[in-house]
N, C-alpha and C positions, 0 to 999 in steps of 0.2 A: 672742666673736669668731668670725666665719664661717670656714669652711675656706678659701675663696678668699682672705680677708684674711690668714690664716695663711701660705698659700703665697706671697702677694705680699710678705709681710714677712720671709720666711726669711732674706734677705740682710742684714737690719738687726738681727736679734735673736740673732745667734750667741753673743753674750757672756752672754745670760741664759737661753737655751733649753737645757734638759737634753738630753743625747744621746738619751734615749728619746723625748722630745717631738719632736725633729728627725726621728727615724726614722719616727714616726707621721705627721708632716706629709708626709714624702717618700712614704710608702706611700699616703696619701690622694690625693696629687697623681698618683701612678702610676695609681691606680684611676680617677680622673677622665679621664686621658688615654686609658686603655684603653676606657672607655665611649665617648668621642668617636670613637676609631678604629673601634670596632665599628659605630657609626652610619654612619660614612663608608663602611665596607665594605658595609654593607647597601645604601646608596644606589648604590654602584657596580654591585651585582648587579641591583637593581631598575631601574636606568636603561635596561637592555636592553629593557624592555617599554614605555618611554615613547617609542615611535616614532610619528610622525605618520601617520595613516591613509593619506594620499596616498602617502607614501614607501613604506609597506608594500605598498600596491597596485601601485606601479610596480615595486618590487624583487622581488615575489613570483615565484619560479620563473625570474627573468630574469637573475640575476647570471651564472651559467654552468652548463652541464650537460655535463660530460665523459662519456666512455663507459667509464670504468673500472668494474670490479666494485666495488660499494659496500663489500663486506666485505674486499676485498683490501688488504693493507698498502701504503700509498703510499710511506712511508719510516719510518725509526726515529728516535726521540729517546732516546738512551741505549739502554736495553734495551726501550723501549716501542714497540710497533708502532702506527703512526698510520694509521687507515683514512680513507677518503674522507668518511664522515659526520662524523668528528671534525675533519678539516681544514676541512670546510665550516662547522662550528660556530664555529671560531675565526676563519675568514675572514669570515663574516657578522657575528660579534660585533665584529670590527675595523671593518667597514663601518658597523654600527649606531652604534658609539661615535663614529666620525668624523662621521656625520650628526647625532648628538645634540650634538656639540661645535660643528660649523660650520654645519649646517642650510642655511639659505638662501644662505650664502656659498660653498657647494660649487662653484658655477660659477666663482668667482674662482680656484679651484685647478685649473680645467679639467675638472671632473667633471660629466658630464651624467647626471642621475639617471633620465632617460627612455630611456637607451641601455644595453645590456649592458656590463658592466665589461671584458669581453675584446675589445671592439670599439673601445675608445678608449684613447689612450696617455697615460701619466703622464710618461714621458720618451720620447726617440727610440726606445729599445729596449724599454721596459717598459710593459705595459698597466696600467690601474688594478686589474685582477684580480691581476696580478703583485705590485703594491704591497700589496694587502690580504692576499694569501697570504704574502708575506714577513713582514708584521706578525703573521700567524697563527702562522707557524713560530717567530718570536721569542717570542711569548707561550707557546707550548707548551714551548719549551726552558726558559723561566723556571719555569713551573708544575711540570714534571716534575723539574727539578733540585731545586726546593724540596721536592717530595713525596718524592723519594728521600732527601734529607737528613732530612726529618721522620721517615720510617720507620726510618732508621738510628738516629735519636735516641730512638725509641720514643714519638714525639709523636702524640697523637690529638686529634681535634677533632670536636665534635658540631655539625654545621651544619643539623640537622633543622629548627630553627625558621626559619632564614633561607631554606632551600629551600622550606619551606611558604609563606613570605611571597612568594617569587619566583613560585611556581606560582599562588598566589592572584592576583597581579598580572597574570600572563599570562591567566588565565581571565577576569578582569574586563575587561582590554583587548580580548580577542577578542570578548567580548560587546558591548562598546561600539562596536567597529568593524564588527560584523555578520559576523564570521568564526566558524567552529568553532574550538575550542581547538587541534585538530590542525593545521588550515590555518594558523592564526596562528603556531604554533610553527615550521612549515616556512618561513613568510615571514620569521621572525626569524633562523633558524639553518640553513636549507638544507632541500632537499626530502627528505633522508633522516632528518632530525631527528625524534625522538619524545620524548614526555614523559619517559620513563624515561632516555633518553640525556642529555637536557638536565639532568635532576636529577643524574646521575652526574658530568657534566663540571663543572657548577656547584659540586658538592660538592668536586671536586678543586681548583677555583679558590679556594674559601673556605678549605680546609685549607692550601693553599700560602700564601695571604695571612696566615692566622693564625700559621703557623710563622715566616714572615718577620718579623712583628711581634714575636713572642716572641724570636727570635734577635737582632733589633735592640735590644730592650729589655735583653736579657742582656749585650749588649756595652757598654752605658752604664756 
């Protein structure tokens, strides 16, 4: 009898399945779910590099360029100082995710991909830049909240394999689109983004997601 069939029939064999067998079935089901979640998490990270070349070309260096010092803290999230490069990373990531989700339908939302984000309005008072920055701040609040909780719980996570996969994807996409790796990274994550910074922030995202999944599983 296959594992899937065992799982499917758990609800109908309670009278004949030994407690130890039921525990093993539950453990196997949990392992399968964790494997699916890890694949899903990988896809969420890798999706950032599946940006249409035309969109990258339009967006590159055009989203916005403020005049703040790139190393100066823009604001804090808890005890974490957020600099412009990191704000850009999450703002661009929000934009990229939006475009990967809605793509050609962006115009139906009133978003013109040929015009800078800070020159067109999402509402009467907010530009599209404001919208994506708000999304960025929300993402950072979630990520750092989870990271703080993970550190307090002594939780660690090795994301080296997933980070390597992400960087390989970026390198391959850059080559396919005729960009240098550095230029493509800046197109995806902002003009201050570097390979090392992207790896650092992606590792934070992955650790936060992994801790959230563990916490959710423990609550079941």
